[in-house]
C-alpha positions as CSV (number, residue, x, y, z in Angstrom):
1,M,-17.1,-13.6,-9.0
2,L,-19.4,-11.2,-8.5
3,P,-19.9,-10.4,-5.7
4,S,-15.8,-10.2,-4.2
5,I,-16.1,-7.1,-7.8
6,V,-19.3,-5.4,-5.8
7,L,-17.0,-5.7,-2.5
8,W,-13.8,-4.5,-4.0
9,A,-15.2,-2.0,-6.1
10,F,-17.3,-0.5,-2.0
11,G,-13.8,-1.0,-0.4
12,L,-12.2,1.4,-3.4
13,V,-15.1,3.4,-3.0
14,L,-14.5,3.3,1.4
15,T,-10.4,4.2,1.3
16,L,-10.7,7.6,-1.8
17,W,-13.3,8.8,0.8
18,G,-11.2,8.3,3.9
19,L,-8.3,9.4,1.7
20,Y,-10.2,12.7,0.9
21,S,-11.3,12.6,4.4
22,M,-8.5,12.6,6.6
23,N,-6.9,15.3,4.1
24,R,-9.0,17.9,4.7
25,A,-9.8,17.5,8.3
26,F,-5.5,17.9,8.5
27,K,-5.9,20.9,5.8
28,K,-9.1,22.8,8.7
29,N,-5.9,22.6,11.8
30,K,-2.3,22.9,10.2
31,T,-1.7,24.1,13.7
32,K,-2.2,20.3,15.2
33,N,-2.3,18.2,12.2
34,N,-0.6,15.0,13.9
35,L,-2.9,11.4,14.9
36,I,-3.3,11.9,17.7
37,Q,-5.5,15.0,17.9
38,L,-7.2,14.4,15.1
39,L,-8.7,11.8,17.5
40,L,-8.8,13.8,20.8
41,T,-10.6,15.7,19.3
42,G,-12.6,12.8,17.3
43,E,-12.3,13.8,13.3
44,A,-11.0,10.5,12.7
45,S,-14.4,9.3,10.7
46,G,-11.4,9.6,7.5
47,I,-9.6,6.8,9.4
48,G,-12.2,4.7,10.1
49,Q,-13.2,4.7,5.9
50,F,-9.9,4.5,5.7
51,I,-9.6,1.2,7.2
52,S,-13.3,-0.1,7.1
53,G,-12.0,0.4,2.5
54,I,-9.0,-2.0,2.9
55,V,-10.8,-4.7,5.2
56,T,-13.8,-4.8,2.1
57,I,-11.0,-5.5,0.2
58,A,-9.1,-7.9,1.8
59,V,-13.1,-9.7,2.4
60,G,-13.0,-9.1,-1.6
61,F,-9.9,-11.1,-2.2
62,V,-10.7,-13.9,0.5
63,V,-14.3,-14.5,-1.4
64,L,-12.4,-14.9,-4.6
65,Y,-10.4,-17.3,-3.0
66,F,-13.4,-19.6,-1.5
67,Q,-15.7,-19.3,-5.0
68,N,-12.7,-20.9,-6.6
69,K,-11.5,-23.3,-4.1
């Protein structure tokens, strides 16, 4: 139970930090605020953090499932 809670908490932190980074990047480039431009300019670190946070939360659910089985 504890490993899954730690994974959920870490995934939540990553997801929120990714959203914050993406919003900050979009506000900085108001004229070019689309996802393609962010990927081309290399300011897509928030997207990676966001996706890895979601994956970490999913892994936490898988760990919880297999621990209770």
